[in-house]
Backbone bond lengths (Angstrom), bond angles and torsions (degrees), N, CA, C in turn:
res aa  C-N    CA-C-N  psi(-1)  N-CA   C-N-CA  omega(-1)  CA-C   N-CA-C  phi
1 M - - - 1.463 - - 1.533 110.60 -
2 K 1.343 116.47 -41.40 1.460 120.77 179.80 1.528 111.08 -62.97
3 A 1.340 116.42 -38.26 1.464 120.15 179.57 1.524 110.91 -64.59
4 I 1.321 116.75 -39.17 1.474 120.69 179.12 1.527 110.16 -65.68
5 L 1.339 115.66 -41.48 1.462 119.03 179.36 1.530 111.53 -65.77
6 D 1.327 115.08 -41.71 1.475 118.90 177.91 1.526 110.77 -62.59
7 F 1.329 115.73 -39.51 1.464 120.15 179.64 1.526 110.36 -65.27
8 A 1.341 115.29 -44.40 1.461 119.75 -179.82 1.521 111.17 -65.26
9 R 1.339 116.88 -40.60 1.458 120.13 179.62 1.525 110.80 -66.82
10 A 1.340 117.43 -34.05 1.456 120.97 -179.03 1.519 111.63 -67.89
11 I 1.331 116.65 -44.43 1.470 118.62 -176.50 1.524 111.50 -83.01
12 A 1.346 116.87 -11.73 1.464 119.35 178.71 1.519 111.38 -78.02
13 D 1.308 117.92 -26.84 1.471 120.49 -179.41 1.527 109.49 -82.20
14 E 1.315 115.76 135.87 1.471 120.14 -176.98 1.525 111.62 -65.62
15 T 1.336 117.03 -43.91 1.466 120.19 -178.92 1.523 110.46 -64.51
16 C 1.352 116.76 -42.06 1.469 119.98 178.77 1.522 110.64 -63.01
17 L 1.327 116.98 -40.50 1.454 119.94 179.48 1.521 111.55 -64.87
18 R 1.316 117.44 -39.51 1.472 120.99 177.33 1.530 111.20 -66.13
19 V 1.324 116.49 -39.21 1.467 119.77 176.77 1.524 110.12 -64.04
20 I 1.332 117.12 -41.70 1.468 120.85 179.20 1.525 110.28 -60.37
21 C 1.319 117.09 -43.32 1.476 120.34 179.16 1.528 111.53 -63.67
22 L 1.320 118.03 -37.46 1.468 121.05 179.88 1.529 111.58 -72.00
23 A 1.325 116.57 -33.47 1.467 120.51 -177.66 1.516 112.74 -89.93
24 S 1.316 117.60 8.06 1.461 120.86 -179.21 1.529 110.30 -82.46
25 G 1.331 116.13 114.30 1.468 121.00 175.14 1.517 115.31 87.66
26 R 1.348 118.82 -5.99 1.466 120.55 179.18 1.534 109.98 -156.02
27 W 1.336 113.96 159.79 1.455 119.94 177.38 1.519 109.42 -81.14
28 I 1.324 115.71 141.68 1.455 121.12 175.07 1.530 107.68 -135.69
29 S 1.320 115.16 134.19 1.460 119.72 -175.99 1.526 111.15 -80.73
30 E 1.325 113.83 158.72 1.465 119.17 177.91 1.522 110.94 -65.96
31 A 1.334 116.88 -33.50 1.464 120.25 178.19 1.526 110.85 -63.75
32 D 1.345 117.11 -40.53 1.469 119.84 177.98 1.529 111.07 -66.46
33 L 1.328 116.62 -38.32 1.464 119.56 179.19 1.525 110.71 -64.28
34 K 1.328 116.50 -38.22 1.468 119.32 179.20 1.528 111.08 -69.18
35 R 1.334 117.11 -30.30 1.473 119.40 176.26 1.533 110.99 -75.23
36 I 1.323 116.72 -32.75 1.464 119.39 179.25 1.526 110.73 -75.23
37 F 1.346 116.03 -36.11 1.472 121.12 178.73 1.535 109.45 -114.37
38 P 1.328 118.12 69.78 1.472 118.96 -176.81 1.525 113.31 -67.77
39 Q 1.339 117.20 -27.34 1.465 120.32 -177.60 1.524 112.70 -102.32
40 A 1.311 116.34 4.81 1.469 119.01 179.76 1.522 110.01 -74.72
41 R 1.323 115.65 129.18 1.454 120.62 179.94 1.533 109.41 -90.69
42 N 1.315 112.94 144.26 1.464 119.71 176.96 1.538 112.05 54.92
43 L 1.327 115.64 47.34 1.459 118.56 176.94 1.527 110.80 -63.67
44 D 1.320 116.44 -36.70 1.465 119.43 177.68 1.527 111.06 -61.54
45 A 1.328 116.34 -36.84 1.469 119.51 178.96 1.525 110.79 -67.13
46 H 1.326 116.67 -38.94 1.470 120.06 177.88 1.541 110.42 -63.95
47 L 1.310 116.10 -43.20 1.472 119.58 179.33 1.529 110.89 -64.56
48 K 1.331 115.86 -37.46 1.463 119.52 178.72 1.529 110.97 -64.11
49 V 1.331 116.58 -40.40 1.474 120.99 178.43 1.527 110.57 -62.51
50 L 1.324 116.51 -42.52 1.472 120.47 -179.06 1.526 111.73 -67.60
51 V 1.326 116.22 -37.02 1.467 119.55 179.05 1.526 110.35 -69.84
52 E 1.349 116.76 -42.81 1.460 119.99 179.36 1.526 112.15 -66.97
53 A 1.329 117.57 -27.38 1.466 121.35 176.82 1.520 112.20 -81.18
54 H 1.346 116.50 3.63 1.482 123.13 179.60 1.525 111.83 58.64
55 M 1.332 113.46 37.17 1.458 118.89 176.60 1.534 110.93 -101.97
56 L 1.322 116.26 -35.90 1.461 120.55 178.85 1.524 109.78 -111.03
57 K 1.297 114.50 145.75 1.468 121.95 174.03 1.525 107.68 -104.43
58 C 1.313 116.48 129.62 1.468 121.97 -176.60 1.524 109.63 -107.07
59 D 1.316 114.87 135.50 1.467 121.71 176.93 1.525 107.78 -131.10
60 T 1.345 115.52 121.65 1.468 121.04 -178.50 1.518 109.12 -112.81
61 T 1.338 116.44 121.28 1.460 122.48 179.72 1.523 108.26 -132.48
62 N 1.348 115.62 122.37 1.474 121.94 -179.94 1.525 111.95 55.59
63 G 1.330 116.07 38.74 1.458 120.39 177.04 1.515 114.48 81.10
64 A 1.347 118.83 -2.31 1.468 121.97 179.17 1.528 108.90 -106.55
65 S 1.320 115.66 128.90 1.471 121.37 -177.51 1.519 110.49 -101.23
66 S 1.333 114.99 140.63 1.466 121.77 175.50 1.524 108.06 -129.34
67 Y 1.348 115.24 150.80 1.464 120.44 -174.95 1.528 109.55 -128.73
68 R 1.343 112.48 150.01 1.466 119.40 177.62 1.534 108.71 -151.46
69 L 1.318 114.91 143.49 1.458 120.13 178.85 1.530 110.32 -69.84
70 R 1.313 116.16 132.51 1.463 120.17 179.65 1.524 110.54 -65.29
71 R 1.322 115.12 147.11 1.467 119.16 -176.36 1.527 112.19 -65.19
72 K 1.331 115.66 -32.99 1.468 118.12 -179.62 1.527 110.97 -67.20
73 Q 1.321 116.20 -33.55 1.459 120.24 -178.55 1.523 112.44 -87.01
74 Q 1.308 116.83 -16.31 1.462 119.76 -175.12 1.525 111.33 -64.94
75 S 1.334 116.40 -42.65 1.468 119.38 -179.85 1.526 111.00 -65.95
76 V 1.347 116.34 -36.45 1.468 120.11 179.09 1.529 110.48 -65.94
77 I 1.337 116.47 -45.28 1.466 120.40 179.95 1.524 110.52 -63.53
78 E 1.312 116.57 -44.39 1.471 119.49 179.17 1.534 110.69 -61.20
79 H 1.342 116.52 -39.04 1.470 120.02 178.42 1.522 111.02 -65.42
80 L 1.342 116.51 -42.67 1.463 120.14 179.44 1.519 111.35 -65.45
81 L 1.322 116.47 -41.99 1.466 119.57 -179.79 1.528 111.17 -66.57
82 S 1.315 116.92 -31.72 1.464 119.66 177.58 1.522 111.70 -72.47
83 R 1.348 116.73 -29.16 1.463 121.07 -179.82 1.527 111.92 -82.82
84 V 1.338 114.78 -38.67 1.461 119.59 -177.60 1.524 108.21 -98.60
85 R 1.307 115.22 120.82 1.453 119.52 179.80 1.530 109.32 -90.45
86 P 1.373 116.33 117.85 1.475 117.35 -178.41 1.521 110.77 -72.79
87 S 1.309 113.70 159.89 1.465 119.55 178.51 1.525 109.94 -70.04
88 A 1.317 115.28 168.32 1.457 120.36 -178.99 1.527 110.82 -62.26
89 K 1.322 116.09 -38.76 1.457 120.02 179.59 1.524 110.90 -66.91
90 A 1.347 116.21 -43.20 1.466 120.10 179.84 1.530 110.65 -66.01
91 A 1.331 117.39 -40.68 1.460 121.24 178.90 1.528 110.61 -64.17
92 Q 1.323 115.85 -40.17 1.468 119.22 177.21 1.533 110.75 -64.24
93 G 1.321 117.02 -39.89 1.463 120.66 177.85 1.528 111.55 -64.15
94 L 1.331 117.24 -39.88 1.467 120.50 178.75 1.528 111.04 -65.65
95 R 1.337 116.41 -41.04 1.471 119.35 177.62 1.526 110.86 -65.18
96 R 1.328 117.02 -39.34 1.464 120.81 178.12 1.531 111.03 -64.38
97 D 1.327 115.63 -39.96 1.467 119.60 178.18 1.531 111.11 -64.20
98 A 1.332 115.50 -43.23 1.468 119.10 -179.93 1.529 111.35 -64.60
99 K 1.321 116.53 -38.82 1.457 120.45 178.25 1.528 111.12 -66.30
100 A 1.330 117.06 -41.56 1.471 120.81 179.09 1.528 110.67 -65.19
101 A 1.337 117.38 -40.45 1.468 120.61 178.77 1.525 110.73 -64.57
102 K 1.327 116.57 -40.41 1.464 120.29 177.76 1.532 111.12 -64.77
103 H 1.305 116.65 -40.22 1.470 121.13 178.13 1.531 110.70 -62.67
104 L 1.304 116.97 -41.35 1.466 120.45 178.41 1.528 111.25 -65.59
105 R 1.324 116.30 -39.54 1.479 119.15 177.41 1.520 110.88 -64.24
106 N 1.324 116.50 -41.47 1.469 119.42 178.50 1.528 111.26 -64.42
107 E 1.330 116.69 -40.37 1.463 119.71 176.63 1.525 111.44 -61.53
108 R 1.339 115.85 -41.27 1.459 119.31 -179.99 1.525 110.73 -65.16
109 H 1.323 116.37 -41.61 1.468 120.61 178.98 1.531 110.83 -64.45
110 K 1.331 116.12 -41.54 1.464 119.28 178.50 1.525 111.32 -64.90
111 A 1.335 116.23 -40.82 1.471 119.47 178.71 1.520 110.80 -64.38
112 A 1.348 115.88 -40.22 1.470 119.12 178.48 1.526 111.00 -65.65
113 A 1.346 116.22 -40.89 1.468 119.74 178.56 1.528 111.13 -65.57
114 A 1.340 116.55 -40.38 1.475 120.01 178.88 1.531 110.54 -65.21
115 A 1.338 116.72 -41.29 1.469 119.74 178.32 1.527 110.97 -64.69
116 K 1.320 116.06 -39.21 1.466 120.37 178.10 1.528 110.87 -64.91
117 A 1.346 116.20 -43.87 1.462 119.79 178.66 1.525 111.47 -64.66
118 Q 1.336 116.28 -39.30 1.464 119.93 178.63 1.530 110.93 -64.79
119 A 1.336 115.85 -42.63 1.469 119.34 177.99 1.530 111.06 -63.55
120 K 1.337 115.83 -38.08 1.455 120.07 178.14 1.521 111.11 -66.10
121 A 1.346 116.66 -41.65 1.470 120.66 178.71 1.526 111.04 -64.65
122 I 1.343 116.22 -40.65 1.469 119.95 178.65 1.520 110.32 -63.64
123 A 1.351 116.04 -43.49 1.465 119.47 179.03 1.527 111.33 -63.32
124 K 1.353 116.02 -39.44 1.460 120.03 178.94 1.521 111.37 -66.00
125 A 1.336 116.72 -42.87 1.473 120.32 178.41 1.526 110.83 -64.09
126 K 1.319 115.98 -38.83 1.465 119.97 178.39 1.525 110.80 -64.63
127 A 1.351 115.47 -43.15 1.467 119.23 178.68 1.523 111.21 -64.03
128 T 1.347 116.91 -39.72 1.461 120.43 178.18 1.524 111.48 -64.43
129 T 1.335 116.14 -42.03 1.472 120.17 178.40 1.522 110.95 -63.27
130 E 1.331 116.26 -43.38 1.468 119.85 179.12 1.530 111.01 -64.19
131 A 1.347 116.60 -39.60 1.465 119.91 179.00 1.531 110.85 -64.53
132 K 1.344 116.52 -41.26 1.460 119.74 178.12 1.528 111.19 -64.70
133 A 1.326 115.79 -40.87 1.474 119.57 179.07 1.532 110.62 -63.76
134 K 1.337 116.36 -41.01 1.460 119.92 178.50 1.523 111.30 -65.31
135 A 1.339 116.44 -41.78 1.462 119.95 178.88 1.532 110.80 -64.53
136 K 1.329 117.20 -39.80 1.465 121.29 178.67 1.524 110.95 -65.08
137 A 1.348 115.91 -42.54 1.467 119.85 178.58 1.521 110.89 -64.85
138 A 1.339 116.53 -40.02 1.457 119.98 178.86 1.529 111.17 -64.83
139 A 1.343 116.28 -40.47 1.471 119.74 178.48 1.528 110.78 -64.87
140 A 1.339 116.79 -40.81 1.466 119.88 178.17 1.517 111.61 -64.31
141 A 1.342 116.54 -41.89 1.467 120.42 178.59 1.530 110.63 -64.59
142 K 1.315 116.46 -38.99 1.465 120.71 178.54 1.532 110.95 -64.99
143 K 1.324 116.21 -39.21 1.461 120.82 178.86 1.526 111.07 -65.18
144 V 1.335 116.12 -42.84 1.469 120.33 178.45 1.509 110.77 -63.64
145 A 1.341 116.70 -43.10 1.458 120.44 178.94 1.531 111.40 -63.10
146 K 1.324 115.99 -37.24 1.463 120.03 178.62 1.520 111.26 -65.72
147 K 1.351 116.97 -41.77 1.461 120.24 177.69 1.518 111.68 -63.93
148 A 1.342 115.94 -41.95 1.469 119.62 178.91 1.524 110.80 -63.60
149 K 1.307 117.57 -40.10 1.454 121.76 178.78 1.528 110.98 -64.98
150 R 1.327 116.81 -37.77 1.466 120.66 178.77 1.531 111.04 -67.15
151 K 1.339 116.92 -38.84 1.456 120.14 177.47 1.524 111.21 -63.84
152 I 1.335 116.15 -41.55 1.468 120.41 178.87 1.518 110.48 -63.85
153 A 1.341 117.28 -37.46 1.457 121.16 -179.70 1.534 111.74 -69.94
154 L 1.331 119.64 -28.81 1.460 122.67 -178.30 1.528 113.06 -80.79
155 K 1.305 120.69 -22.64 1.459 123.44 -177.46 1.528 113.53 -61.54
156 P 1.339 124.28 -49.40 1.471 123.67 177.98 1.511 113.17 -59.82
157 A 1.318 118.49 -36.58 1.462 121.51 179.97 1.527 110.73 -64.07
158 V 1.331 117.20 -37.15 1.460 120.79 178.30 1.516 110.45 -66.63
159 K 1.318 117.08 -40.79 1.463 121.14 178.87 1.519 111.16 -64.55
160 K 1.346 116.76 -42.96 1.462 120.24 179.67 1.527 111.17 -64.60
161 A 1.313 117.40 -36.76 1.461 120.66 179.65 1.525 111.17 -69.46
162 A 1.309 119.28 -30.33 1.456 122.14 -178.95 1.519 112.58 -83.89
163 S 1.300 120.46 -18.76 1.479 123.72 -175.03 1.527 113.19 -66.49
164 P 1.366 123.90 -38.08 1.472 122.09 179.26 1.525 113.19 -60.56
165 H 1.327 117.43 -37.11 1.465 119.68 178.63 1.518 111.09 -64.19
166 R 1.342 115.03 -41.86 1.455 118.63 178.76 1.525 111.40 -63.85
167 A 1.341 115.65 -40.37 1.466 119.84 179.42 1.528 110.41 -64.58
168 A 1.334 117.35 -40.56 1.468 120.74 179.64 1.518 110.93 -63.67
169 S 1.359 116.13 -41.64 1.463 118.84 178.78 1.512 111.24 -64.26
170 K 1.309 116.81 -37.35 1.463 120.36 177.95 1.533 110.72 -64.80
171 K 1.355 116.06 -40.40 1.462 120.29 -179.85 1.528 110.28 -64.67
172 V 1.318 115.48 -39.88 1.474 118.81 179.57 1.507 110.09 -62.70
173 V 1.294 117.15 -42.43 1.465 120.40 179.25 1.507 110.67 -64.39
174 V 1.314 116.21 -40.69 1.472 120.43 179.86 1.521 110.08 -66.24
175 A 1.346 115.82 -38.30 1.462 119.25 -179.48 1.520 111.00 -69.38
176 K 1.311 120.21 -34.83 1.452 123.35 -179.05 1.529 111.89 -73.60
177 A 1.249 116.39 -30.08 1.474 120.17 -175.92 1.514 112.33 -61.07
178 P 1.361 121.85 -46.18 1.464 120.64 178.71 1.517 112.50 -62.95
179 E 1.362 117.97 -38.47 1.463 119.72 -179.61 1.524 111.17 -61.80
180 Q 1.316 115.20 -43.20 1.462 118.90 179.20 1.522 111.45 -63.73
181 S 1.311 116.70 -41.36 1.477 120.22 -179.67 1.524 110.92 -66.90
182 A 1.377 117.29 -37.61 1.472 120.58 179.13 1.517 110.59 -66.79
183 A 1.334 117.10 -39.63 1.469 119.94 179.43 1.515 110.64 -64.33
184 K 1.305 115.91 -41.52 1.467 119.94 179.46 1.527 110.91 -62.98
185 S 1.356 116.32 -41.54 1.480 119.60 -179.26 1.532 110.96 -67.59
186 K 1.353 116.92 -36.01 1.461 121.14 179.68 1.518 111.07 -65.85
187 E 1.358 114.67 -41.29 1.460 118.74 177.90 1.538 111.01 -63.16
188 A 1.281 114.13 -40.71 1.473 117.77 178.98 1.515 111.46 -64.23
189 H 1.363 117.32 -40.77 1.468 121.54 179.15 1.523 110.62 -64.68
190 T 1.324 116.74 -39.59 1.463 120.74 179.37 1.495 111.24 -63.38
191 L 1.285 116.98 -40.36 1.459 119.77 178.17 1.511 112.35 -64.63
192 L 1.283 117.50 -30.86 1.470 120.76 -179.77 1.527 111.67 -77.54
193 V 1.332 119.16 -33.02 1.465 123.00 -174.01 1.515 111.38 -79.36
194 V 1.293 120.95 -31.53 1.477 122.80 -175.70 1.530 109.15 -59.44
195 P 1.454 118.70 123.97 1.483 120.39 -177.90 1.510 111.30 -76.25
196 A 1.304 114.52 159.55 1.477 120.56 179.50 1.511 110.01 -80.25
197 P 1.356 120.80 149.74 1.463 122.81 -179.88 1.534 111.11 -68.56
198 P 1.418 118.10 149.53 1.477 120.22 -178.16 1.511 111.17 -68.96
199 S 1.299 113.75 143.14 1.477 119.72 -179.79 1.527 110.60 -84.73
200 E 1.358 121.30 150.69 1.464 125.40 -178.86 1.530 110.00 -73.61
201 P 1.407 117.93 146.94 1.478 120.81 179.05 1.509 110.36 -69.29
202 P 1.310 115.54 154.61 1.467 118.30 178.96 1.523 111.36 -65.73
203 A 1.310 116.17 161.60 1.467 121.21 -175.64 1.506 112.32 -70.51
204 Q 1.354 120.18 -30.12 1.449 122.49 179.89 1.519 112.23 -65.63
205 A 1.311 116.08 -41.14 1.464 120.45 179.53 1.497 111.71 -63.59
206 V 1.267 120.42 -35.64 1.450 122.47 -179.53 1.529 111.14 -69.18
207 A 1.325 117.16 -36.85 1.450 119.74 -178.47 1.508 112.16 -69.11
208 S 1.306 118.96 -32.47 1.461 121.33 178.44 1.493 112.01 -77.13
C-alpha cells in the first residue's frame, strides 16, 4: 500500500513528473536537472521521493549523482502518459525540458570533443618539440664527430712535416763525427812523430 501511495504522490507532482520524463531511457545528471529547473524548490526532495518510490535509479560517481527511470517503471509511466492527455501548457513544458536536456548533452559532447582535440594538439606539439630536440642533438653530435675526425686526420701530416728536420739533424751529427775522429787521430800521429831532444855527453868525455 505504501508503494502505491509513493508512486501516486510521485506522479502527482508536476516537477516529479517532468523529471521522470527526462530520465526515461537515459541517464541525466543532477547538475543538468538543476540547470533545467533553476527555479524549482526542493529539487533534492523531489529526487529523494522518486528514489524511495523505486522509480528512479541513482548512480553516484566522484560525488556527482545521475538518475534514470527504472525499466520496470518505464512501461507503467509510458502507459499512464498515453492514457492521460496532458494540457497544452504541460505538453509545452515537457517539450521545453526535452529541448534543454538535448542542448546540455550537445554542450557536453562539444566540450569533450574540444578537450580531446586540445589534448591531441598538446601531444602533437610535444612530439614535434621532442623530434626537433633529437634532431638538434644528432646534428651537434655529428658536428663533434666531424671535428674529432678532422683532428685525427691532421696528426700524421704534422709528423711527416717534422721528420725532414730530424733527419737533417741526424745527418749533421753523422757528418761531424768523422771529422772529430780524424782530428783526434792526426793529433795522436803528431805526438808519435815528434823526435826526442838530444841527451848531454857524459862529463868524462868532455874532460878528455
